[in-house]
KOLNU-209068 format. One record per residue (C-alpha): y, x, z. Coordinates in steps of 0.1 Angstrom, whole numbers, plus 5000, padded with zeros to 4 digits. Example, Ala and Ser with C-alpha at 12.3 -4.5 7.8 and 13.67 -1.06 7.14 Angstrom:
REM KOLNU-209068
+------+------+------+
|   py |   px |   pz |
+------+------+------+
| 4955 | 5123 | 5078 |
| 4989 | 5137 | 5071 |
+------+------+------+
REM end
This chain:
REM KOLNU-209068
+------+------+------+
|   py |   px |   pz |
+------+------+------+
| 3955 | 2424 | 6472 |
| 3937 | 2454 | 6457 |
| 3928 | 2453 | 6421 |
| 3892 | 2456 | 6410 |
| 3900 | 2488 | 6393 |
| 3915 | 2503 | 6425 |
| 3884 | 2493 | 6445 |
| 3861 | 2510 | 6419 |
| 3881 | 2542 | 6420 |
| 3880 | 2542 | 6459 |
| 3843 | 2538 | 6459 |
| 3839 | 2566 | 6434 |
| 3860 | 2588 | 6456 |
| 3839 | 2580 | 6487 |
| 3807 | 2587 | 6468 |
| 3821 | 2620 | 6455 |
| 3832 | 2631 | 6490 |
| 3797 | 2621 | 6503 |
| 3780 | 2642 | 6477 |
| 3803 | 2671 | 6484 |
| 3796 | 2668 | 6522 |
| 3759 | 2665 | 6516 |
| 3760 | 2696 | 6494 |
| 3779 | 2715 | 6520 |
| 3755 | 2707 | 6548 |
| 3726 | 2716 | 6525 |
| 3742 | 2750 | 6518 |
| 3747 | 2756 | 6556 |
| 3711 | 2746 | 6562 |
| 3700 | 2769 | 6535 |
| 3721 | 2797 | 6549 |
| 3707 | 2792 | 6583 |
| 3672 | 2791 | 6569 |
| 3680 | 2823 | 6550 |
| 3688 | 2841 | 6583 |
| 3655 | 2832 | 6600 |
| 3622 | 2849 | 6598 |
| 3588 | 2836 | 6608 |
| 3573 | 2842 | 6642 |
| 3544 | 2861 | 6626 |
| 3567 | 2884 | 6607 |
| 3589 | 2891 | 6638 |
| 3557 | 2898 | 6658 |
| 3546 | 2924 | 6632 |
| 3579 | 2943 | 6636 |
| 3589 | 2969 | 6661 |
| 3618 | 2957 | 6682 |
| 3637 | 2982 | 6704 |
| 3661 | 2974 | 6733 |
| 3695 | 2991 | 6732 |
| 3697 | 3014 | 6762 |
| 3727 | 3026 | 6782 |
| 3725 | 3064 | 6782 |
| 3745 | 3094 | 6790 |
| 3755 | 3107 | 6755 |
| 3743 | 3142 | 6747 |
| 3757 | 3169 | 6725 |
| 3737 | 3196 | 6708 |
| 3751 | 3231 | 6713 |
| 3739 | 3258 | 6690 |
| 3740 | 3293 | 6705 |
| 3723 | 3327 | 6701 |
| 3703 | 3347 | 6726 |
| 3677 | 3374 | 6730 |
| 3642 | 3378 | 6745 |
| 3639 | 3397 | 6778 |
| 3609 | 3403 | 6800 |
| 3604 | 3383 | 6831 |
| 3618 | 3405 | 6859 |
| 3592 | 3392 | 6884 |
| 3564 | 3405 | 6861 |
| 3579 | 3439 | 6851 |
| 3575 | 3473 | 6868 |
| 3593 | 3506 | 6862 |
| 3571 | 3535 | 6869 |
| 3587 | 3567 | 6884 |
| 3568 | 3599 | 6892 |
| 3561 | 3605 | 6929 |
| 3558 | 3643 | 6923 |
| 3573 | 3669 | 6900 |
| 3552 | 3686 | 6873 |
| 3544 | 3689 | 6836 |
| 3529 | 3661 | 6816 |
| 3495 | 3674 | 6807 |
| 3484 | 3643 | 6787 |
| 3501 | 3610 | 6779 |
| 3474 | 3585 | 6771 |
| 3495 | 3555 | 6759 |
| 3522 | 3547 | 6734 |
| 3551 | 3523 | 6732 |
| 3538 | 3487 | 6727 |
| 3503 | 3494 | 6739 |
| 3485 | 3469 | 6760 |
| 3473 | 3482 | 6794 |
| 3453 | 3470 | 6823 |
| 3459 | 3473 | 6860 |
| 3447 | 3507 | 6873 |
| 3446 | 3523 | 6838 |
| 3457 | 3559 | 6837 |
| 3489 | 3562 | 6816 |
| 3495 | 3600 | 6820 |
| 3483 | 3631 | 6839 |
| 3506 | 3657 | 6854 |
| 3499 | 3693 | 6864 |
| 3517 | 3695 | 6898 |
| 3519 | 3722 | 6924 |
| 3529 | 3695 | 6949 |
| 3495 | 3678 | 6945 |
| 3478 | 3711 | 6953 |
| 3500 | 3712 | 6985 |
| 3490 | 3677 | 6994 |
| 3453 | 3686 | 6990 |
| 3458 | 3717 | 7012 |
| 3476 | 3696 | 7038 |
| 3447 | 3672 | 7039 |
| 3420 | 3699 | 7043 |
| 3440 | 3717 | 7070 |
| 3447 | 3685 | 7089 |
| 3411 | 3675 | 7088 |
| 3401 | 3710 | 7101 |
| 3427 | 3707 | 7129 |
| 3414 | 3673 | 7139 |
| 3378 | 3687 | 7141 |
| 3390 | 3716 | 7162 |
| 3411 | 3694 | 7185 |
| 3381 | 3671 | 7190 |
| 3359 | 3701 | 7201 |
| 3386 | 3713 | 7225 |
| 3389 | 3678 | 7240 |
| 3351 | 3676 | 7245 |
| 3351 | 3710 | 7261 |
| 3380 | 3701 | 7284 |
| 3363 | 3668 | 7294 |
| 3331 | 3688 | 7305 |
| 3353 | 3713 | 7325 |
| 3372 | 3684 | 7341 |
| 3339 | 3668 | 7352 |
| 3328 | 3702 | 7367 |
| 3362 | 3706 | 7385 |
| 3372 | 3736 | 7364 |
| 3400 | 3718 | 7345 |
| 3428 | 3697 | 7359 |
| 3439 | 3662 | 7349 |
| 3469 | 3677 | 7332 |
| 3446 | 3699 | 7310 |
| 3426 | 3668 | 7300 |
| 3457 | 3648 | 7291 |
| 3470 | 3676 | 7270 |
| 3437 | 3679 | 7251 |
| 3437 | 3642 | 7244 |
| 3473 | 3643 | 7231 |
| 3465 | 3673 | 7208 |
| 3435 | 3654 | 7194 |
| 3455 | 3623 | 7188 |
| 3482 | 3643 | 7170 |
| 3456 | 3660 | 7148 |
| 3440 | 3627 | 7139 |
| 3474 | 3611 | 7130 |
| 3483 | 3641 | 7108 |
| 3450 | 3639 | 7090 |
| 3455 | 3602 | 7083 |
| 3491 | 3609 | 7070 |
| 3478 | 3636 | 7047 |
| 3451 | 3614 | 7034 |
| 3475 | 3585 | 7027 |
| 3499 | 3608 | 7008 |
| 3470 | 3621 | 6987 |
| 3457 | 3585 | 6981 |
| 3491 | 3574 | 6969 |
| 3494 | 3604 | 6946 |
| 3460 | 3599 | 6929 |
| 3443 | 3629 | 6913 |
| 3413 | 3633 | 6892 |
| 3407 | 3670 | 6901 |
| 3428 | 3680 | 6871 |
| 3461 | 3667 | 6881 |
| 3483 | 3638 | 6893 |
| 3475 | 3605 | 6877 |
| 3502 | 3579 | 6867 |
| 3485 | 3545 | 6867 |
| 3496 | 3510 | 6857 |
| 3501 | 3486 | 6886 |
| 3496 | 3455 | 6865 |
| 3482 | 3441 | 6833 |
| 3508 | 3441 | 6805 |
| 3525 | 3460 | 6777 |
| 3543 | 3493 | 6776 |
| 3579 | 3482 | 6767 |
| 3596 | 3515 | 6776 |
| 3583 | 3551 | 6775 |
| 3603 | 3582 | 6784 |
| 3577 | 3610 | 6786 |
| 3557 | 3631 | 6761 |
| 3530 | 3657 | 6763 |
| 3541 | 3690 | 6779 |
| 3574 | 3674 | 6791 |
| 3586 | 3686 | 6825 |
| 3589 | 3657 | 6850 |
| 3610 | 3657 | 6882 |
| 3605 | 3634 | 6911 |
| 3643 | 3633 | 6917 |
| 3650 | 3622 | 6881 |
| 3665 | 3587 | 6879 |
| 3648 | 3580 | 6846 |
| 3615 | 3561 | 6847 |
| 3584 | 3574 | 6829 |
| 3571 | 3540 | 6818 |
| 3580 | 3503 | 6820 |
| 3551 | 3478 | 6820 |
| 3557 | 3441 | 6816 |
| 3535 | 3410 | 6816 |
| 3547 | 3390 | 6786 |
| 3528 | 3358 | 6792 |
| 3562 | 3343 | 6801 |
| 3596 | 3357 | 6791 |
| 3633 | 3350 | 6796 |
| 3657 | 3339 | 6768 |
| 3692 | 3352 | 6777 |
| 3717 | 3329 | 6760 |
| 3752 | 3340 | 6751 |
| 3777 | 3313 | 6759 |
| 3814 | 3316 | 6749 |
| 3841 | 3302 | 6772 |
| 3843 | 3269 | 6751 |
| 3806 | 3262 | 6758 |
| 3805 | 3270 | 6795 |
| 3817 | 3235 | 6807 |
| 3790 | 3217 | 6787 |
| 3760 | 3236 | 6799 |
| 3742 | 3229 | 6832 |
| 3711 | 3241 | 6850 |
| 3682 | 3218 | 6839 |
| 3695 | 3211 | 6803 |
| 3666 | 3211 | 6779 |
| 3665 | 3239 | 6753 |
| 3648 | 3245 | 6719 |
| 3643 | 3280 | 6707 |
| 3634 | 3295 | 6674 |
| 3630 | 3332 | 6664 |
| 3635 | 3349 | 6630 |
| 3598 | 3360 | 6631 |
| 3585 | 3324 | 6636 |
| 3611 | 3301 | 6619 |
| 3587 | 3271 | 6620 |
| 3576 | 3274 | 6656 |
| 3598 | 3259 | 6683 |
| 3596 | 3271 | 6719 |
| 3609 | 3247 | 6746 |
| 3623 | 3252 | 6781 |
| 3651 | 3244 | 6804 |
| 3682 | 3263 | 6816 |
| 3671 | 3277 | 6850 |
| 3700 | 3300 | 6859 |
| 3737 | 3304 | 6849 |
| 3752 | 3339 | 6855 |
| 3787 | 3331 | 6867 |
| 3803 | 3363 | 6854 |
| 3816 | 3372 | 6819 |
| 3803 | 3402 | 6801 |
| 3833 | 3425 | 6799 |
| 3823 | 3439 | 6764 |
| 3817 | 3407 | 6744 |
| 3833 | 3381 | 6767 |
| 3803 | 3358 | 6770 |
| 3786 | 3343 | 6800 |
| 3748 | 3344 | 6801 |
| 3724 | 3315 | 6807 |
| 3687 | 3321 | 6813 |
| 3657 | 3301 | 6801 |
| 3622 | 3309 | 6813 |
| 3595 | 3299 | 6787 |
| 3558 | 3304 | 6783 |
| 3549 | 3329 | 6756 |
| 3514 | 3320 | 6744 |
| 3498 | 3349 | 6724 |
| 3527 | 3371 | 6734 |
| 3545 | 3362 | 6702 |
| 3580 | 3368 | 6716 |
| 3588 | 3405 | 6721 |
| 3617 | 3419 | 6742 |
| 3650 | 3422 | 6724 |
| 3640 | 3397 | 6697 |
| 3669 | 3376 | 6683 |
| 3667 | 3339 | 6691 |
| 3685 | 3307 | 6679 |
| 3691 | 3284 | 6709 |
| 3699 | 3247 | 6708 |
| 3709 | 3231 | 6741 |
| 3709 | 3194 | 6746 |
| 3738 | 3190 | 6770 |
| 3751 | 3159 | 6787 |
| 3787 | 3148 | 6779 |
| 3792 | 3125 | 6809 |
| 3800 | 3095 | 6786 |
| 3778 | 3065 | 6787 |
| 3771 | 3049 | 6753 |
| 3746 | 3025 | 6739 |
| 3717 | 3044 | 6724 |
| 3691 | 3035 | 6699 |
| 3664 | 3053 | 6678 |
| 3682 | 3067 | 6648 |
| 3654 | 3055 | 6625 |
| 3665 | 3019 | 6632 |
| 3699 | 3025 | 6614 |
| 3704 | 3013 | 6578 |
| 3731 | 3033 | 6558 |
| 3747 | 3014 | 6529 |
| 3780 | 3019 | 6511 |
| 3792 | 3046 | 6536 |
| 3786 | 3023 | 6565 |
| 3759 | 3019 | 6592 |
| 3741 | 2987 | 6600 |
| 3713 | 2975 | 6623 |
| 3692 | 2942 | 6623 |
| 3698 | 2925 | 6656 |
| 3674 | 2899 | 6669 |
| 3694 | 2869 | 6682 |
| 3665 | 2849 | 6696 |
| 3632 | 2835 | 6686 |
| 3626 | 2843 | 6649 |
| 3664 | 2847 | 6643 |
| 3680 | 2879 | 6631 |
| 3713 | 2890 | 6616 |
| 3730 | 2921 | 6601 |
| 3753 | 2939 | 6625 |
| 3777 | 2967 | 6614 |
| 3779 | 2996 | 6639 |
| 3798 | 3028 | 6644 |
| 3779 | 3059 | 6654 |
| 3796 | 3083 | 6678 |
| 3770 | 3111 | 6674 |
| 3734 | 3118 | 6666 |
| 3713 | 3141 | 6687 |
| 3678 | 3147 | 6673 |
| 3664 | 3111 | 6668 |
| 3689 | 3093 | 6691 |
| 3720 | 3076 | 6678 |
| 3748 | 3069 | 6702 |
| 3768 | 3038 | 6693 |
| 3806 | 3036 | 6698 |
| 3810 | 3001 | 6685 |
| 3789 | 2971 | 6674 |
| 3761 | 2971 | 6700 |
| 3757 | 2966 | 6738 |
| 3730 | 2977 | 6761 |
| 3703 | 2950 | 6764 |
| 3705 | 2938 | 6728 |
| 3674 | 2941 | 6706 |
| 3672 | 2957 | 6672 |
| 3645 | 2958 | 6646 |
| 3630 | 2993 | 6644 |
| 3606 | 2989 | 6615 |
| 3609 | 2975 | 6579 |
| 3646 | 2970 | 6587 |
| 3656 | 2980 | 6552 |
| 3635 | 2952 | 6537 |
| 3651 | 2927 | 6561 |
| 3686 | 2941 | 6553 |
| 3681 | 2936 | 6516 |
| 3669 | 2901 | 6521 |
| 3696 | 2891 | 6545 |
| 3725 | 2905 | 6526 |
| 3717 | 2886 | 6493 |
+------+------+------+
REM end
């Protein structure tokens, strides 16, 4: 038989356990409610999906500006002579057909003489042919005489055409030989001055004219960087003259030889040059976004919350349900964070007001 006192103590224990159990369930419910947000709040937030991406690394290199070889012409003299007048200076903008310099040249006088003589020979040969044709019709000249007259006339005409072509290539203005620009562009190299003697057999050009509407960036890559750079990698370029302006392009060629002097391999980037801001031989800072071949989950770096030397994101579990998820960042490239631990592709993370949610959830 149980005493009355024992029964009372037993009932009190059950009641106490019941209260404790109810309090525990109420705390769990409160905690669950604490980790939930309303549909309207969730709908007002930006939610990004974690992507599986090839991780990239940013390689910082140096380079220099070079003219586009397809839009650059080196001008050599076709004749020897003395520079009578040089009309342009280094850096000048020139137009196609513009006279750059004039030479006094004895060769030009010889070309003019040859043209005059060949034209006179052609006229004389024509008269001889006409006379031979009349004699042939009268029976006073043979078929052989007629054929020879025709051949002499054809040779005279051909020589006149050759002399005319030579003179047209070596343009003159009556005062001398004209050196003209073959395209619109800028004088980026000049090796002639007034009264300077010029020889046609000299291997040094008089001028170099380049169209700078597009230019090359020649990038210096050390051996440790070669394996990480490929054709097609996007590139961002800045110059000392314009530190706030970013020029963009892609690697379009790799030169598979090392420079014997500085032990670097060159990569080439072709970029547009609006306003001709970039000049040949300018120094350039180059940042290449190179693929690493490692697939890692990727998110927008702005979605990351940094707290107490650790990184977190707010993960959306389901409808109006979120939680704090610690993550480890393998690397950041521009505004992309590559995650080594804590997230999987396909998961969803809050990308706006995440700091507000983080502070509310961690309390």
